[in-house]
C-alpha positions in Angstrom: 238.8 42.1 -32.0 239.1 45.0 -29.6 236.0 46.6 -28.0 235.6 49.8 -26.1 234.4 48.5 -22.7 232.1 51.5 -22.4 230.3 50.8 -25.6 227.3 48.6 -24.6 226.0 48.2 -28.2 229.1 46.2 -29.2 228.5 43.7 -26.4 224.8 43.6 -27.3 225.6 42.8 -30.9 228.0 40.1 -30.0 225.3 38.6 -27.8 222.8 38.5 -30.7 225.5 37.0 -33.0 226.2 34.2 -30.6 222.5 33.7 -30.0 221.9 33.3 -33.7 224.7 30.9 -34.1 223.5 28.7 -31.2 226.1 29.6 -28.6 223.7 30.4 -25.8 226.1 30.4 -22.9 228.4 33.0 -24.5 225.4 35.0 -25.7 224.1 35.3 -22.2 227.5 36.6 -21.0 227.5 39.3 -23.7 223.9 40.3 -23.0 224.7 40.6 -19.3 227.8 42.6 -20.1 225.8 45.0 -22.2 223.4 45.6 -19.4 226.2 46.1 -16.8 227.9 48.7 -19.0 224.6 50.6 -19.6 222.0 49.6 -17.0 219.5 52.2 -18.2 219.5 51.0 -21.8 216.0 49.8 -22.7 217.4 48.0 -25.7 220.0 46.1 -23.7 217.5 45.1 -21.1 215.0 44.1 -23.7 217.5 41.8 -25.5 218.6 40.1 -22.3 215.0 39.8 -21.1 213.8 38.2 -24.4 216.8 35.9 -24.5 215.9 34.6 -21.0 212.3 34.3 -21.9 213.1 32.2 -24.9 215.3 30.0 -22.7 212.3 29.3 -20.5 213.2 31.6 -17.6 210.3 34.0 -17.3 211.0 35.0 -13.7 214.6 35.9 -14.5 213.4 37.8 -17.7 210.8 39.8 -15.8 213.0 42.6 -14.2 214.8 43.2 -17.5 211.6 43.4 -19.5 210.1 45.8 -16.9 213.1 48.1 -17.4 212.6 47.8 -21.2 209.0 49.1 -21.0 210.3 52.2 -19.3 212.4 53.2 -22.3 211.6 54.5 -25.7 213.5 52.1 -28.0 210.3 50.1 -28.7 206.7 51.0 -27.8 205.0 47.6 -28.3 207.3 44.6 -28.0 208.6 45.1 -24.5 205.0 45.3 -23.1 204.0 42.2 -25.1 207.0 40.1 -23.9 206.6 41.3 -20.4 203.0 40.2 -20.5 204.2 36.8 -21.8 206.7 36.5 -18.9 203.8 37.2 -16.5 201.5 34.7 -18.2 204.1 31.9 -18.0 204.4 32.5 -14.3 200.6 32.4 -13.8 200.5 36.2 -12.9 197.2 36.7 -14.8 196.3 40.2 -13.6 199.7 41.6 -14.4 199.7 39.8 -17.8 196.3 41.2 -18.6 197.4 44.7 -17.8 200.4 44.5 -20.1 198.4 42.8 -22.9 195.9 45.6 -22.7 198.7 48.2 -22.8 200.1 46.3 -25.9 196.7 46.6 -27.6 196.5 50.3 -26.8 199.7 50.7 -28.8 198.8 48.2 -31.5 195.2 47.1 -31.7 196.0 44.8 -34.7 198.4 42.5 -32.9 196.8 39.2 -33.1 199.0 37.3 -30.7 198.2 39.9 -28.0 194.5 39.3 -28.5 195.0 35.6 -28.3 197.1 35.7 -25.2 194.8 38.2 -23.5 192.0 35.7 -24.3 194.0 33.0 -22.5 194.2 35.1 -19.4 190.4 35.9 -19.5 189.6 32.3 -20.1 191.5 31.2 -16.9 189.7 34.0 -15.0 186.4 32.4 -16.1 185.5 35.4 -18.3 184.5 33.4 -21.3 182.5 35.9 -23.3 185.4 38.4 -23.2 187.9 35.6 -24.0 185.9 34.5 -27.0 185.8 38.1 -28.3 189.6 38.3 -28.3 190.1 34.8 -29.8 187.7 35.8 -32.6 189.7 39.0 -33.2 193.0 37.0 -33.1 191.6 34.5 -35.7 190.5 37.4 -37.9 194.0 39.0 -37.7 195.9 35.7 -38.0 193.8 33.6 -40.5 196.6 31.0 -40.9 197.2 30.4 -37.2 195.4 27.5 -35.6 195.8 28.6 -32.0 192.9 31.1 -31.8 190.6 28.5 -33.4 191.6 25.9 -30.9 191.1 28.3 -28.0 187.7 29.2 -29.3 186.8 25.5 -29.3 187.8 25.4 -25.6 185.4 28.2 -24.8 182.5 26.5 -26.4 182.9 23.6 -24.0 183.8 25.4 -20.8 180.4 25.6 -19.2 179.2 22.0 -19.1 176.3 22.8 -16.7 174.4 24.9 -19.2 171.3 23.6 -20.9 169.9 24.5 -24.4 167.8 27.7 -24.5 168.3 28.5 -20.8 171.6 30.2 -20.2 174.1 31.8 -22.6 177.8 31.1 -22.9 179.7 32.8 -20.2 177.0 32.8 -17.5 178.2 31.8 -14.0 178.2 28.0 -13.4 179.9 25.4 -11.2 182.8 25.4 -13.7 183.0 29.2 -13.7 182.9 29.4 -9.9 186.2 27.7 -9.5 187.8 30.6 -11.4 186.1 33.1 -9.1 183.9 34.9 -11.6 181.4 37.6 -10.8 177.6 37.2 -10.1 175.2 36.2 -12.8 173.9 39.7 -13.2 177.4 41.1 -13.9 178.0 38.3 -16.4 174.8 39.0 -18.3 175.8 42.7 -18.4 179.2 41.8 -19.9 177.5 39.5 -22.4 175.1 42.2 -23.5 178.1 44.6 -24.0 180.0 42.0 -25.9 177.1 41.2 -28.2 176.6 44.9 -29.0 180.3 44.9 -30.0 179.7 42.0 -32.3 180.8 39.1 -30.0 179.4 35.7 -30.7 177.4 34.3 -27.7 175.9 30.9 -28.5 173.3 28.6 -26.9 174.8 25.2 -26.1 172.7 23.7 -28.8 174.6 25.9 -31.3 178.0 25.0 -29.9 178.5 21.6 -31.7 178.1 23.0 -35.2 180.3 26.0 -34.4 183.0 23.8 -32.8 182.9 21.5 -35.8 183.7 24.5 -37.9 186.6 25.4 -35.6 187.9 21.9 -35.9 187.7 21.9 -39.6 189.4 25.2 -39.8 192.2 23.9 -37.6 192.8 20.9 -39.9 192.8 23.2 -42.9 195.4 25.6 -41.4 197.4 22.8 -39.7 196.8 20.1 -42.3 198.4 16.7 -41.8 199.7 17.2 -38.3 199.1 14.7 -35.5 198.3 17.7 -33.2 195.3 18.8 -35.2 194.1 15.2 -35.7 194.1 14.7 -31.9 192.3 18.0 -31.3 189.5 17.0 -33.7 189.1 13.6 -32.0 188.8 15.4 -28.6 186.1 17.7 -30.1 184.2 14.7 -31.4 184.5 12.8 -28.1 183.3 15.8 -26.1 180.4 16.4 -28.5 179.4 12.7 -28.0 179.6 13.1 -24.2 177.5 16.2 -24.1 174.8 14.9 -26.4 
């Protein structure tokens, strides 16, 4: 097969073909060749970036995905995958910015809501994280991940007491994530509740978490993973009782 060396798309297509057939080493060479032939191609940079990301190399994927977001070949996926690359490196602020941009372009992307929730959770912003997990669960009813993440939120603040403080208020657990002052958290919670966010007293959390566990088993029925998660929920309920 003879290829015009200046035609980047041919190298790109060969890379995708080798990737599909499991020849990763050769695929990488073709993707790199496509980018070298046409460095400004958003598509070529995106394909190389996502290939590296799937191979567990988020740091190497990052510069290519950054270039892909500057092109017009796709408006959503480059931002989403760049955010994923940031998240896998622990760059939470950068990831949040790209997930927010993704949702500006496609508000109904459930995985973006779920992953933004993960970032917010690790920032100690539980009320906001819960809102995105709930939206992800609504948009992806068959996916157990948002439900499991919601369960984690319900048990994040172990220092709360029934009827005194709401989910998401600053605590010792929250302090390690560098959250804001109580007043700011109460303000965020009020805004979230006006938007329909669920904010529960701790005495409400066991029942709600039990529902989450049941839903996970229903959507992930018969797997060891879901069985372990339910046992963890039950153990933590017992410990908090």
